[in-house]
N, C-alpha and C positions, 0 to 999 in steps of 0.2 A: 068054794076055794078061798074066798076072802070072807072074813067075819064082818059083820055089820059095822063094828067099830073101826076096822081097818079101812073099809070103803069110805066111811064118813071122814076119817082122818085124811085119806087121799083126796077126797073132794074138797075139803077145807084147804089143804095145801095147794091144790090147783087154783082155787079161787084167790088165795094169797098171791100166787105167782102171777095170775092175770092182773090183779090190782097193782102189783109191783111193776109189771111191764108197762101198764098204762101210765103209772106215775113217772116212770123213767122216760117214756116217750114224751110226756108233757114237759118234763124238765129239759129234755134235749131240744125242744122247740125254742127254749130261751137262751141256750148256749150258742154263741157264734164263734166261728173261726175265720180268720182272714189270711189270705195268701196273695203274694204278688208275683208277677212274672220276674224272671231273672234280672231284668233291667229296671224293675220297679214301676213300669209305665202302665201296667194293668193290674187291677186288684179285684179279687173275688171274695165275697162274704157268703158263708154257708152256715146253716144251723147244725146242731148235733144230730139231726135226723137226715143229714146229707141232702138237704134241700137248698138250692141256690137262692140267695136272698138279694144279692146285689152284684153288679159288674160295674166297675168304675174305670174309665180311661183317664188316668192321671195326666197323660200327655196327649192332648187333642191332635197333635200333628200325626199321630198314628192313623187317623181317619182318612188321610189322603189316599186316593186310589192306588198310587204306586207302592203303598205299604201293605197291600192285601196279603201277600204271603207271610210277611213278617208278623202281622197282627194275628193271622191264623195260628202260627206257631206259638206266639206268646200266649194266646188264649188257651190253647191246649195245655201248655206247661202250667200256667197259673191255675186253671181249673183242676187239673190233676193233683196239684199240690194241696189245694183247698179241700178236695174230696178226700185225700189221704188223711189230712188233719181231722176232718169231720168223722171219718171212719174210726180213728183212734179214740176220739172223744166218745163216740157211740159205744164202742167195745168196752171202754173203761166203765161207762155208766151201767151197761148191762151186766158186767161182771160184778160191780158193786151191788147192784140190785139182787142178783142171784146169790151172792155170798150171804146176804141177810137171811135168805130162806134156806140155804144149804151151807151151813158153816163148814169150812175146810175146802171149799171150792177155790 
């Protein structure tokens, strides 16, 4: 069904893709995105591989027990914002990586 040359070309292309994916993954480890809660009192830092690197409470008063619900809400908002930013960075890097292998993508 496939000629030896076609199979060899396909295998070479797959190895290129694997190498490009690994290079992109390594690059994404070094890219960081930061997002804050709407009031700016909590900050998240994630890398381009969507891994949480840091959580910072800019306002220590949030840690008071009476602020439990507020802090939970702010954590969710800030985390989701950071995750969305990291996802955009990840998608862009993967598209860039794939476009080098498959022109016109």
